[in-house]
C-alpha angles and dihedrals in degrees: 000000000000119000112264125236131210121261093242110095113231096010102068124115128195118256140176117294112288094016127101118198119194129196096236096192093053092047092048091049092051092047092050091053092054099046092096132027125189116257117271106214114239122222106192113202120225109263126206125206147070099312094044088053090051090051090050090053093046091048093051094046096046095044090045091053092046097048099038104036096084090056096056112105129217122187110227098160137281097294099047133071115265098212109119096216114032133155097204100186092162090065094031095244139118121208123202106172106286092356120094119187121192126206089258089059101054089123085084088062089049088053092051091050092049091049090049091052093049091047088054090051090049095050090047092051090050104038111002121237095353089139090055094047098048118012109023109118090231091056094044096050093041089053089051092050091049090051090055092046091050091049093056102032106027132240128318101296094042092052092048091051091047092053092050094046122094119260104278130159090265093053093045096052094044093050091044093050090049095051094042089053091049090051092049091050090048091048091052090048094051092042093053092048093060089050088069089067100049138022103296101217092045094047092045091056091046091050091053095046094042094244097113120114115272091242089062092058092044095053092040088056093047092050092046093052092045093052092047093047099042100036102034106028112020099034110148092018089071091060094044103042109015106037116079095199097086088060094047101042095079089071088062096053129092133171090278098053113121112235135168100263142174114229103225093180088066102032101047136125088038127195145134116299129201125206112272096022116126122253097216119122094012140079130255094247109101092189093240092145092220088137089057094047094058096042111112089204094051095234132134110240089201089072089070132246112348135183091239095057111106093186094239089149094219087129088062091057092047094047094046089052091055093044089055091052094050093042097244128134119275120246104064082132114029146132106288141146129265089245095055094043090054093048112114092229140010092251090071095056116127129209117263113265110208099175103073133147097262092045090052092047093051092045092048093050092049091050092047095050092045089052092049091049091048090050091048091050093049095050096039114126120239088210123058123192127191126182118200116186118211111263103190103073105010090206140355124226107217125220091257092054095260123132124233130194125191127214134185110213118195119196116194117198108198095179125094094239135071114265132194122214138183127211124224125184124202137171104069125085096211122020145127123226127199131182116207109244095016129095095221137018092241095051115131114268112213118203120189121230116286091000139128115221123190124200132185116230127188121197116194129190118197121239096258093052093042091055090059096053106117098203138036089240117045118189113251129189124208118192125191114197127195105230093206102047101020091231115148135204117201127201127184122217137148138253112226122212139154089260130238 
């Protein structure tokens, strides 16, 4: 038996039969040198076909929604903003068309986020990273930046030649025009984003005249820089190194998940093919690398599933175009399942099974949460009451020996009309109540539309009654009644005293 050698070229040493000895220091040094490689710039070629057309439509629709949504108006009455989609943090409210969510109702936003996450899980289980390939903001804005780059510098080969060429006037003006266009797009992106937080026409005029709040300019600058950096400069590196989803998605897959796949049983052995040559004893792949040229991530789909692949399916369009030119069937690259891709031959392919346990679980959870949110919205109260007892001090002993507690009562009127309420206090046999600013404790309390009104209430118990209180905290009930509808809202609190 010959002495074995280690698998590391150049660092192996001979050892006794059956034993491999490795120079650990040399291996570690070599590994450390290969941990990072400099970025190889990617020049995606313009693809033509079904999936590229779908991506064009998705890009136009999503960008149209993003840029135009803040300008859509929605009449809510004279006292409320008329912007259809407004994140009014200053007044602690979110407006989505006819829907108005207060700060106390942010659990609805939590529900929307949970549904969005489950929908992403569902789409991934069915068709891989379809979100990443079509609708992710990083993908959409990168696509837009590439369109601009292609407009000024040409398609793949022209851009590669331009980058390799010396710095001439032509190269300078083309590069300058590209980056200026990227900055303008980024500026529009950042500008529109701040419009979601304040009335768009008003803020737009303030931004132009220099009267906008400083925070608007700061965040506009941050969003502009981020869009320029991530969409124009970093591009695919965001998906590879910054986004956690490629490393999570595998947990959503099963053998029936549809993924963009190369069918090796049909394409191999690959090799160049000239017109008139026979197709026997060879695969349909002519090794033209058209699938690599159009890939925005710069990968070769023929190497199998890879973390970098965003499932944009542009390689399908490129490959089908080549298959049509060489008179071979379409589908050498297509959406297919793990099980079919791993099949030894096409004859063993199985139909796609969409209804699977994980798909049903995700769908069921989405339906359940949507039902809970619908129920919560139907039973939501248009009047919210909160009672906050004074904490410092908990009670005050008056000069006559009586005990007084203070409470702050907040009444939130979520309707778009003025409402009048009346306060009633129960739970004590002998007490006196006073509302600061009102003549009597049962005086009408008027709350303007879409407004929170706070009142200060003092409840006093005379010395004789206080001496008979059995506990330091006596239950107290405060009821607020709508004088027009008769609806009541009840809140429980306590009356604090030194005890008997």
